[in-house]
C-alpha positions as CSV (number, residue, x, y, z in Angstrom):
1,X,30.6,-1.0,-46.5
2,X,30.6,-4.2,-44.5
3,X,29.7,-2.4,-41.4
4,X,26.7,-0.7,-43.2
5,X,25.3,-4.0,-44.4
6,X,25.7,-5.8,-41.0
7,X,22.4,-6.3,-39.5
8,X,22.3,-6.1,-35.7
9,X,19.7,-8.0,-33.7
10,X,18.0,-4.7,-33.2
11,X,16.8,-4.7,-36.9
12,X,13.3,-5.8,-35.6
13,X,13.0,-2.3,-34.2
14,X,14.2,0.0,-36.9
15,X,14.9,2.9,-34.5
16,X,16.2,3.1,-30.9
17,X,13.2,5.1,-29.8
18,X,10.9,2.4,-30.8
19,X,13.1,0.0,-28.7
20,X,12.9,2.3,-25.8
21,X,9.2,2.7,-26.3
22,X,8.8,-1.2,-26.2
23,X,10.9,-1.5,-23.0
24,X,9.0,1.4,-21.4
25,X,5.7,-0.3,-22.3
26,X,6.7,-3.6,-20.9
27,X,7.9,-1.9,-17.8
28,X,4.5,0.1,-17.5
29,X,2.5,-3.0,-17.9
30,X,4.7,-4.8,-15.4
31,X,4.2,-1.9,-12.9
32,X,0.3,-2.0,-13.5
33,X,0.0,-5.8,-13.0
34,X,2.0,-5.4,-9.8
35,X,0.2,-2.1,-8.4
36,X,-3.4,-3.1,-9.3
37,X,-3.4,-6.3,-7.0
38,X,-1.7,-4.3,-4.2
39,X,-4.3,-1.7,-4.4
40,X,-7.1,-4.1,-4.4
41,X,-5.5,-5.9,-1.3
42,X,-5.3,-2.6,0.5
43,X,-8.8,-1.8,-0.4
44,X,-10.0,-5.1,0.9
45,X,-8.0,-4.5,4.2
46,X,-9.8,-1.0,4.6
47,X,-13.2,-2.5,4.1
48,X,-12.3,-5.4,6.3
49,X,-11.3,-2.9,9.1
50,X,-14.5,-0.9,8.6
51,X,-16.7,-4.1,8.9
52,X,-14.9,-5.0,12.2
53,X,-15.5,-1.7,13.6
54,X,-19.1,-1.8,12.6
55,X,-19.5,-5.3,14.1
56,X,-17.9,-4.1,17.4
57,X,-20.2,-1.1,17.5
58,X,-23.2,-3.3,16.7
59,X,-22.2,-5.6,19.7
60,X,-22.0,-2.7,22.0
């Protein structure tokens, strides 16, 4: 009976699936916040390269 009444720290999340979902959500948002700036940087690099090529062509 004591084991049944004992409240583990996970009582905030009633089911393990909810806990896993929360962890997955945190991981997903972390991946997004990391991948978005990286994609933006790569996009800027591509644009920068194209601008350089256009400038070189314009000079010639």
